[in-house]
N, C-alpha and C positions, 0 to 999 in steps of 0.2 A: 322607267325610264330618268335615261340621266341629264342632265339639264347641259343645253348648249351654252357652250362656253367660250365667253364675249371676253374680246380687246379692243378697246376705245384708241382710235390713233388721232391726239388731239385732247386739248382741255381748253374749248370753248366754251363761254356763256352756257351755251343751253347745253352740253355736255351735264357740266358740274350743276346746274339746277333741277334738270328734268331726267335727264337722259339715266345719267348714274345710276343715281336712286329709283329707275323705274328699272332698270336690269339688277338691283339687289331686288326690288321688292319681286317680279314676276316669278312663277315658281319652275316655270321652264329656260330661265338663264341661270347659268351663274357667269359676275365680273370675277374676271379677273384678273388687270388687271390695263394699265394707262400708260401710254406713253407719248413723251414729248421733247421737243429735241432742246430746252431748257428745263435741265435737271430739276432745277428746285421747283419750277411751275409741279410736274411730272411728280415730285415730293408731295406737294403737299393739294395736289389733287387726290392723289391716290389715299394719302393718309385720310381725309373727310369723305373721301369713299370706300374704306375698307379695304380695299386691294394693293399689288403694289405696283412699285410706280420704275415702268423701264424710259432709258434713254438712250431715245430716237426709235424713228420707226421703223423701220427695216430691224431694229433686235428686237421687235413683239413680234412682226412678222414670222418669224423667221423660229418662233415658241412654238413646241408640238403640243402644250396644253391646251391651245385655244385654236378652236371651232370656226371662230366667226368674229368681223372685227368690225365696229361702229366710225363712222368716217363723220364726224363735226367739223372738218377741214375747210376755209372757205372753197367755195364752186369751182375754179380757176384747177385747185388742186386734184379734184376729185377722182380723175378719168385716171391718171398718172395712179394714185396712191390704191383708188379701186379694183387696177390691174394688177398690182404686185399683189395684191392680198388674196385676187382669184388664183392667182398664178402661184401662189402658194399654199392652194389647197382651200381657204376661207369661203366661206357666206360673207357676204357684204349685204349692210345693213347701211345706205352714204344718206346724209341730209342732201331736202333739196334747193337748189336742181340736182338732181345727179349728175346731174354736166351740163353745161352753158351751147352744147351741138348737139342737136342729132342725131351726126353721122356719131359719135362718142359713145352716145346709146346707148347705137345699135351695135358700138363693135364689146361695151362691155356686156351688153345680154348674149350677142351671140358665147360670148367667153364662157359664161358663166353656165351657158345653158348645155355646149361644152363639154366644160369639165364637172358640170352635173351639181352645180353648188346653187344655192338660193342669191339672188341680186333685189334688193326691195327699194328702193325710196323712201327717204322718210317723210310725208307727210302725216300729220299725223292728224287731224282733224275728218278726213274720211273713215275713223272708223269710229267717230261717236255716232252712236244709234239715233239723235234728233234727225239725223241726216236721211238716214231710212224712213222713217217718220212723217217726214215732210214731205219725202219723193212716195208712200205711199197715200197720203191728202190726196196729195199732184196726182196720182193713177186714177183714183177712185173720182175724179174727176169733183171734188172740191171746190176749187174758183177755176170751174168749166175751163176751157178753150187756154193754152197758156200764151200769151203774147207775148209778154218780155220778164228778161230775167235781170237783175241788179248785182252788182258786190264791188266791198268796198272790203277795203286793206291796207289801210295807213299807219305809220305810227309818226314821233314826236320825233322833229330833229337832232340825231347821231352827234357824239361832241367827233368834229370834223379832219382828225387822224384816225376813227374808226372804221375797220377796215373796207368797209360795207359800200365806203368813197372809194376803194383803191380799184381800177380798172383790171390792171396787173391779175386783181387777184379775184376776179368776176363779180364785182363791185357791183352794186346798181340798186333800183329800188325795182325793175324790173321780173330780176332775179330773188331779191330778196323777199321782196313781198308782192308780186305780180303773181307769181304759183299757184298763190291759194283763190285766187279771184279765176282763175286760167280755171282752176284742178275743179271749181265745183261749178263754173258754166258746164266741163264736160258732160260731170259728174248727172248733172240734173237732165245735161240737154241731147247727152250723146257727142257721137267723132262726129259729128256732121256739119263740124260750126267754119264759120268759114268769117276771114276776117274783113273788114269793112274800112276799116281806118282806123289809124293810133296816132298818140302825140307823145313824145318821151319828152318831161321840160331837164334842162340840166340848172340848180341850182347854188351849187356849192361853187367857189374861186378858186380857180388852179385846177379841179378837179375833174375832164372830163369821163363823166356817167351823170348816170338818170338818177334823181332824185324824186321825182311822179312821172305819173304816166294817164292817161286813161286808151284804152279803147272798144270799138264799136264792133259788134259779129252778129251774122245774120245763122242761122238752124236752115237746115229745105223748105222750111215750113216757112220761113219768116219772120221768125221771133226775133224782135231786137236785143242784142245781148249789150248793154256798158258792163267795163270792168274798168275799177279809179282801184289807184296803187299809190302807194309813194311812202319815204322816211323826210318826210317833213311837212306832219300833218294833227292837227288831233288827232286823237286814237280812235280809228276807227273798225271796226270786224263783223259786219252784217251782212246779208244780202238777204233780196225779198225778188222772190215771185208775181207778176199781176197776172190776171186770170182775165175773164171774160165776164167770170160770176163773183169773184171774189179775189185778197190776196195771203198769202201768205211772208212772211219776214221774222230771221231770225236777226234776235241779237249774239254778240258774243259768241258767231261764229266758229268762226276758227280757232282762238286761242282760250277756248271756259277753262277755265280752272278744274282737279278733280270731283273740287267739292260744292259745282257749282250747278244749281241745274236751272236746265235750261229756260232760254227766251224766246217760246217761238208762239207767233198773234197769228189768228186765224181771222180775217174779216171777209165779210160777204155777207153785201145789202147791206143793213143798216145795224148789223149786230158783228161784233166780235170777241172771242174767245181766246183766252191765253194755255194754249195745250201742259196739261197734266205729266212731264217726263221728267222720271229717276235722274241724277246726278250720275256722270259717268265719265273714269279717269281714260282717257283718250290717248294717251302718252302710255299707259302701262298697256292698254290694246295694242297699240302698234307696235312694239317688242313681242307680246304676245302673239300675231301675227306672223313676224319676221320667224319666233319662234318653230313657229307651225310650220310657215314654207318652209326652212333649212330640213328639219325631222320631214315633209315629205316627196321636197322636189318640186314646190309647187311653182310654176312659170311667173314674170312679174304680170301684174296687171297690160293688158295692153293700151292702157290708155297712157300711162308713163311715154310712149313714144308719141300718143297724138297729141301730148301736151308739152314735150319736149319741142313738139314742131308748130306747134304756136307759141308759144315763146321766142319763135327763133324767126318768123316771122314775123312779128310783133316789131323784133325789134332790128330788121331788119327793112321793114317798112313804110315802120314811125317815121310822124314828121320830129325832128330835133329843132325842139327851141330854149332861149333862154333865159329862165321866169330867175325870179328874186336872188337874191341873195341869203337874207335875212341876219340877223349878226350872230356872228363867231363865238362860238363854244366851248 
């Protein structure tokens, strides 16, 4: 079976650090080329990744030796270039969020389906088996009936000129870090979640983007959900499921290194234990799933659309407040 030939639009940090090495390591993919509007940057990135450099995104899409495209571009550019890639006959793996608008996500999915092409959003953590292990515990009644779910993904403050502080590029904490807790809640509680309330905090001077947020949701059974996300915090990457007879806590939940053993703690009554789970490379697993989807023509996971709807609802309904700016960097 021939590998899926990959072209990359953009030289973002996540591409250079994680995805390009994964494309090279995955038996089902072959990294062919990386494109940038900056000729020097494309050459530097291509040299690191041992692939070809292309000057310009359209030039890469015109190549006939590329089957699929990975998009690590700013979120506001995803729809334009994902559409261009699909129209050029390429499968598409887009960084999260796939778009910043549910209607745009639906349009891309419809185009992919009509073209017989795979479309995926690169939410890597869902491919880590630690979450399936947690779901099995919950389904087996290990913590009784689920009463609440809490998830947090926050990172330290970025330099003030970082693109994630640029509203024109789809910046802000909700679309950058909020995707993780929202997707985790959907993963464990299903698509019946409703927004109860939300707060988005703007904390960088002269930048009209959110740098922090909290959202409260509930499911049809009344399970409470609290989601915290931000770009101006100490690092947190965890979730907790609290039940009528115990709790499960997962630390390093969303971005664990490939060689790190999962940190899953199960508490019941007065006892607690650490689950013995193997390390797993979720980046490589995400790439492998994309290659398989391109081979089989599997449609996107329907949770993609519910996630887009929830993110948009939080954005639209949240109370916006101004928080402390903190020191410039």
